[in-house]
N, C-alpha and C positions, 0 to 999 in steps of 0.2 A: 743598089735596091732601088727602086722606085720610093718617090714619096708617102704614097701609103702606104712600103712598107716599112717605111722610116717611123711613120708617126703610129702604126701600131704596134711596132718592136719597142717606141718608146710607152707607149700607152702600157703595153706588158709590163716593161720594168719599172714603171711608174707604181702599178698596185702592189707590187711589193715593196718598195718604198714607204708607200703609204700606212705599213700596218709595223715598219721598224722601229725599236725603240730611240726616245732622244738621246739615251749613251751611244746605239748607235750612230744616229744623225751625227751627231756632234763630232765625233772621231773621225767620219768621214770628210766633214767640214775643216778638221785640224790638218786632216791626210792633205789635200787641195793646201791648205794655208802655207806648209813645210816645203811640199813640191813645187810651188810659184817659188818661195824665197830660194829654194835652191837653184833652180832655172832661170832665175832676175835675169843675169848678162843674155842669154839668149833670147828672153821673152823681149828684152829693150834692144838687142840687134834686128830682131823681125820687125817691132816699129819702127826703126828709123828707116828701114830699108823700104817700110808703108810710108811713111813721109816723105822722104827721096822722090821715090815714084809718083806720088800726088802732088811734089812741088814740080815736080815736070809738068803734068799735066795742069797745071795751072790752077792747084785748087784755092777755093775760098779761104783766108784768115781766119774766118771763123770755124771753117769747117776741119780748116788744120790743125786749129787750137784743141778742138776735142778729140781730133785724129792720135795727138801727141801723150806717149806713153810716156816719162821719164821715169827715173829711177824714186822720186818723189811721188810721183802718181803712184808708182804700182806698192810703193811700202804703205801708200795710206788705201789702196785697194786692200791686200793683205791685211791689215789691221780692221778693214769693215769686215772682211770674213770672220777674222777670230771673236770679232763683237757680234757676227749674228750666231757664233755656237755660245754666245754667252745668255742669248734671249731664253725666256721660258719657251718650252715647244709649245707650237699653237694648236696643235692637234689634239686630239681627245679631250678639249674642256668641256666641261659638261653647263653648257649656258641656263638652260633650264629642268630641274629637276621636282615633277609635281605627280603627285598621286591623285590621278582621276577617280579612282572609286578603290575598294580595299582591296588590295591584289594587284590595280590598274597600273600600273607605272608609265609616265612618260618621261624621257629623258632626253635634251638635243645635245647634240654633239662634233664640234666640230671636225670634220676631216679636208683633207687634202682637195683643191681644183679638179686636178688630172695632170692634163698637159697642158704647157703652156706655149706660144709660140712667139717667141721673140725678135723684130724685127728692128734693127738699129743702123744708124748711119753713123759712121768713126765708133768714137768712144768703145774702145775696146774695152776700157776697165769696166764697161756695164756688163759684159760677158762675165765678168769675174763677179762683181754682185751678185747677178741674176743668178747664177746657179748656184750660189750658198743659200742665198734665199729659197728659191726650188727647194734644194735638196732638205731644207730646215723643216719647209711645211709639208716636205712629202709629196711635191710635186713633179714630173718628168717637165725638161724641157728641151724645145727643138728651137736653135739659134741662126738667126740669119743676118749678118753682119754686113756693113756695107761692102762693095769692091774697093774701095779705098785702104781699108784694114783689114785686106784678106791672111795676110801672113800672119800679124798680129792672131787674129782670130782661130787661125788653124791650131800655131802653136800653144796657144791657150788650151783648146779642146783639149789637144794630144797632151798637156800636161794633167789636165783634169781627168781625166778618162785613166791613163795612167794609175793617176794616184786613186782613185775607183777603185781601180782594179785588185789593189792591196786591202780592200775594205768589205763589208759586207754587203753595201750596194753597187746594183749592177751598171758599169759603165756606161753603158746603153741608155741611162734615163738623160742620157747629156748628147745632145745632135748637135751636129755644125752645117746649114746650106752654104753656099758660096754662089750661086747664082741666080740672076735676074727670074729664070725661067721657074728656078726654085721657088720663088717667094710668091708666084703666081700659083703655083700647085700649091703650097703651103694654103693660102686663104681660103682654097677650097675643101680644106680638109674638116668640114663641120663633124665630121663623125669620129674623129678622133682629137681633135684639139678643144680644148674649152674656155681660152681666151688670148686673144692676141695681143700683146703690148708692143706697138711701133713708139721709137724714140727716133725723132729726126725734125728735119722740118717742116712748115704749115704742109708744103704741095703733099711732101712725104705721106702725114699723118692722116690726111684728107684721101689719100688714093689708097691706103690701106682699107680706112670706113666705107670708102664706096665701092672695094672689090671682095667684102667677106658678110657673112651671113655669120660668122663666130661673133660672140662680142667681143669689143675693144674697147682696152682700157688708154686713155691718154691723153695728150692735149696736142692742139695745133700749135696755140702762139703763146711765147711769153713776153706779154706786155705788161710789162709794172712799172709801178708809177710812185713818183716818193710826190707827198704834197705835204709844201711849208706852210704852216698854219703861222697867222700875225701872232700869235703867243709862241712860236718855235724859239728855243734857244738857238743863237745863229751860230756860234759854234760847232753846235751838237748836230745841227743841219748840216752845214760843211762836210763835216766827217763823215757821217753816212750818206752823203752822195754821193762822193766820192768814195766810197768804201763799194757803193751799191753799184756803181757804174764803169770803176776800173778794177775791181780787186781780179774779177773775172769778166770781160765783157761777151766771150761768147754763150755765156752760161743762160739757161732760162730763166730762171732767178733775176738777172741784172737790170736796173732801171732801166727804160725806154722814153720815159716821161716825168718830167720833176713840175711840177703844179707851184706855183708863190702867189700868196695871199698879196695882194695889192698895198695892205698895208706897211709891207718892211718890203717889198720888191725893190726900190730905192738903195735902200742900205745892204740888203743881202747878194743881190743879181751880181755886183762890182765883186765883192769877195768869192760867193761861191765859183761861179764864172772863173775866175782867175786861178783859183784851186782845182777846177776840172781841165783848163785849158795848158797846165802846170804837166798835166797827166796825159796829154794830148788826144782830149778830148774836143769833138770836132759839134758846137751847140748850133740848133737852128730855134728860133724863136716866133711869137705872132706878133704881129702888128707891136702889141702893147712893151713886151720884151724887148723890141728893137729900138725902141725909146731911149733905151736907157744900159743897152748893150751893143756895140758894133759887132752882130753875127749876121749869116745868112737865116733870109726866111722859112721859116715852117710853114709846110702847104697841108689842107685836109689830109693827104695821105698819108705826114709824117706821125698824127695823132695815132694812126693805126698799124704801123710798121716797127715790127720787133728787126733793131738794126743788128744785133747780135755781135756788136762791134764798137769802138768808141767814138759812138753819136749820141748824143742827145737833144729831144726837143723841148722847149720851156714855154711857159703860158703863166701868164697871170691872171688870175681870178681873184674874184671878192668878197668871198664867203666858202666856209668848209661844204655848203649842201652844192655850191659849183663845181666843188673841187670831188664831191660823190657822184654829180653828174656825171660830169667829163670822164672819170673813170667806169664808169657804168656803161656809159655809152660806147666808148674806144678801149676799154679795158680787154684780157681774154681771160678774166677771172682765174687769175695762176697767182700773183701776193702783190700788195698794193699797203704803201704805210703811212703813217703822218706820223710829222714830227710834231710837237706843239706840249708846251707845259700846261695848257687848259685839258685837265682832264673831264671836260665837259663837250668839248670838240671831240674829242681823244676816242669818247664812248660812242656817241652821235658818228663817227668815223668805222670804229667797229662797227657798230650795228649794221648800216646803211650799203658798205661797199658790199658789194655781191662779189666774191672772191672766196680761193679755198684757204688763203693765206691772208691774214690780216695783222699788221703789223703796227705798234708804238713806240715812238725814239728807238728803231733798232734798224739796220741796213736787213733790207729782200735776200740777202743772201743767206739766212738762217733758214728759208725755205729747201731744206734737203733730209734727206733721210735720215745720213749718216750724223748730221747735226742734230738734229731730231732725239737720237735716239734709239734708232730700228736698227741699226748696225749697220745695214745698207738700205736703197732703195730699189724697185724692180721701176718707175720712173714717178712723173707727177701728174696726177689727175687734177682736171681742170672741172668734170662733169658736176652738176647738183649733186645725182645720185653718189652715195659712198661704192667704194672710199674713194675720200677724194684728198688732194694733196702728198706730199711725198706717200708712194704706197709702200710700205715693207711688208711682212709677214702677214698684217690683218685683212692685206685685200688680195692673198692666195688662197686663203680657206672660204672654205663655206662649210653646212651642218648638214647632219639628217638628223630626224627624229625616229628615236626608238622609244617604242611602247612592247612593255612585256606584262602580258597578263598569266590566266588561269583556268582560262575555257571561255571567256567573257564574249559576249557576242553584242552587237549593237543595238538586235530586235529588244533586248531587256530592258531599253530604256525608251522606250515606246510606249507611251499611252498606261506605263508602269508608277504610280507615286510612290511607290515604296524605295522603287530602284531612281537612284540620284546619284548625280554627279558632286566629288565633294571637293575637287578641285582644289588641293591643300601641298602648298608650297612646303618640298621638303628640306 
């Protein structure tokens, strides 16, 4: 089939999915979880083949880390599928229920977007998360994984479609594309695709944004910061910094720059540097930092670089205001954290840092749909308009206005003092 035919087929299947009950959708999601569990050895084997082929082609380490789908990652992804099933049904929720006049009733009711186009590099577990969220929210989904993950994506899609075939959900609500040419065609399908969600590198996301008229949800960079304030608990700051940088350095919510107040720098920097270097982190610093630490010099480019690796740039600042200015200048509006015992400084930071996630005394690694209790996420958005941050079900629904009357006509309310709107919330 052509891409247009695939998109049409997906939309037709999605329209039937949109009106299914919550129980029917949840049964389909559980069927997927069970099928993935049964097929786990085959899934892991396919991923091993992908990883071996990617290594042979010299894949970058951060991308390789995202590509790898071992038993632990797979189990976590399956747990996320079941968590999605436990969430309230986002469809059919009455957001507004209002009497406009006697017998004339307005309701604003949530409904699916329609068809999602998801384009991602590596991250085969993202396919699992996205499909479960799409089904729960009543949306069809067309997936395009990176060439490095083609075996993983093909077996996952096959297992999911076979599982859906045993339920009332049409398997055609989930489709997989595998070539770059198909990606280009997908981006032209504004007649059939309602939202594009890209997950990958800065250049990849920008390419998608520049080559489609379809709305795009996502983020290009994950330049996250940790600011150790003058009132920071040093041991707390060290623990958070190590976690935020090393727990999964390829993730978009890992910190790339650490800002340190000058008042604590002489005592704090040697300790945190030692802890980070034990974890094999390469440190780069500004001139003031290098007066304390024997590390490489950070350049202007470092402040705006997402390393996605065990590299961290460090800068000394003289105030919380200076830290905020640096973050708002160089950050990507993803997630930033202040470590401090000063509640006033913390509130200033949380109020004035322009980011989807602003944290106090905890790791940026919590910026994740699963950890937020969303079950899973389709991606993280750094745009100003909602949805923002980790996007779960709420980002995959829209709404429609339903108005029910009894022969009411608008002309009755023009120049008629006796005919007025009541606008009474019910």
